[in-house]
C-alpha positions as CSV (number, residue, x, y, z in Angstrom):
1,M,0.0,0.1,0.0
2,K,2.9,2.5,0.8
3,S,4.3,1.9,-2.8
4,F,0.9,2.5,-4.3
5,A,0.9,5.8,-2.4
6,V,4.3,6.7,-3.7
7,I,3.8,5.7,-7.2
8,I,0.3,7.5,-7.9
9,P,1.9,11.2,-6.9
10,F,5.1,10.3,-9.0
11,I,2.7,9.3,-12.0
12,L,0.6,12.5,-11.7
13,F,3.9,14.5,-11.4
14,V,5.3,13.2,-14.6
15,V,2.0,13.4,-16.5
16,G,1.8,17.2,-15.4
17,C,5.5,18.1,-16.4
18,D,4.9,16.3,-19.7
19,S,2.3,18.8,-20.9
20,T,3.9,21.2,-23.3
21,P,2.8,24.9,-22.6
22,R,1.7,26.8,-25.5
23,P,3.6,30.0,-25.9
24,V,1.4,33.4,-25.5
25,Q,1.4,35.8,-28.3
26,A,2.0,39.2,-27.2
27,D,-0.6,41.8,-28.9
28,P,1.5,43.6,-31.4
29,S,-0.4,46.9,-31.0
30,F,0.5,46.8,-27.3
31,R,4.1,46.1,-28.3
32,Q,4.1,49.1,-30.7
33,V,2.5,51.5,-28.1
34,R,5.2,50.7,-25.5
35,E,7.7,51.3,-28.1
36,T,6.3,54.9,-29.0
37,M,6.0,55.4,-25.3
38,R,9.7,54.8,-25.0
39,N,10.3,58.0,-26.7
40,Q,7.9,60.1,-24.4
41,A,8.6,61.7,-21.1
42,V,7.5,60.1,-18.1
43,A,4.1,60.9,-16.9
44,Y,4.8,61.9,-13.5
45,P,2.1,62.2,-11.1
46,T,1.2,65.7,-9.9
47,T,0.6,64.6,-6.3
48,T,2.0,61.6,-4.5
49,P,1.3,59.8,-1.2
50,F,4.5,61.2,0.4
51,D,4.1,65.2,-0.5
52,S,4.3,66.0,3.2
53,V,7.8,64.8,3.5
54,S,10.1,66.1,0.8
55,S,12.7,63.6,1.0
56,Q,10.2,60.7,0.7
57,R,8.3,62.4,-2.2
58,A,11.6,62.7,-3.9
59,A,12.3,58.9,-3.3
60,Y,8.8,58.1,-4.6
61,I,9.2,60.3,-7.8
62,K,12.5,58.5,-8.3
63,G,11.1,54.9,-7.9
64,F,8.1,56.1,-10.2
65,C,10.6,57.1,-13.0
66,K,12.6,53.5,-12.7
67,G,9.3,51.7,-12.6
68,W,8.1,53.4,-15.7
69,N,11.4,53.0,-17.5
70,V,11.7,49.2,-16.4
71,A,8.1,48.5,-17.5
72,I,8.9,49.6,-21.1
73,D,12.0,47.4,-21.4
74,Q,11.1,44.3,-19.4
75,G,7.5,44.2,-18.4
76,L,5.2,44.6,-15.7
77,G,6.5,43.2,-12.2
78,A,10.2,43.2,-13.5
79,F,12.6,43.5,-10.4
80,A,14.7,46.1,-9.5
81,S,16.6,46.6,-6.3
82,V,16.1,49.8,-4.2
83,P,19.2,52.0,-4.7
84,D,21.4,52.4,-1.8
85,A,20.6,56.3,-1.5
86,Y,17.0,55.2,-0.4
87,Q,18.0,52.3,1.9
88,Q,18.9,54.8,4.5
89,T,15.6,54.6,6.3
90,K,12.6,52.4,6.0
91,E,10.5,55.5,5.2
92,L,12.5,56.2,2.2
93,T,12.7,52.5,0.9
94,E,9.0,52.2,1.2
95,A,8.6,55.6,-0.8
96,W,10.9,54.4,-3.5
97,K,9.2,51.0,-3.7
98,S,5.6,52.5,-3.9
99,G,6.8,54.9,-6.6
100,Y,8.6,52.0,-8.7
101,K,5.1,50.1,-8.5
102,D,2.9,52.9,-9.3
103,G,5.3,54.1,-12.1
104,S,5.4,50.5,-13.9
105,L,1.5,50.1,-13.4
106,T,0.9,53.7,-14.7
107,L,2.9,52.9,-17.9
108,W,1.0,49.8,-18.4
109,T,-2.2,51.2,-17.9
110,L,-1.8,54.2,-20.3
111,A,-0.1,51.6,-22.8
112,E,-3.2,49.3,-22.5
113,R,-5.7,52.1,-23.0
114,R,-3.6,53.4,-26.1
115,A,-3.5,49.9,-27.5
116,L,-7.3,49.5,-27.1
117,E,-7.7,52.7,-28.8
118,T,-5.5,51.9,-31.7
119,T,-7.2,48.4,-32.3
120,K,-10.7,50.0,-32.1
121,S,-9.8,52.8,-34.7
122,E,-8.2,50.2,-36.7
123,S,-11.3,48.0,-36.8
124,S,-13.6,50.9,-37.6
125,K,-11.4,51.8,-40.6
126,S,-11.6,48.3,-41.8
127,Q,-15.3,48.0,-41.6
């Protein structure tokens, strides 16, 4: 009975590993929009969650810019380490990380919106 309990999970593991994943094709219009945004200025926020403390606001803005640029180059969720200058205090680190996350999400939200607009305008032209 013990060997049966070991064999069944092993077989399920092998069968699960054997299935070949299908590659996901990126939407070409989305890729084109990201490329055009590469040459545009970063869309900095006018207000931040850290406006009351100038050093934290500066860290947030630097993180925002880094997140924006990394999202263009590597995609959403790409890792970037916090620069040493913003590791002096927990507050600066959190401000930079928050800015990084918001910058990458803002870029992807804008790119997605522009890609949808492009797709809609192209489909209306073809009709």
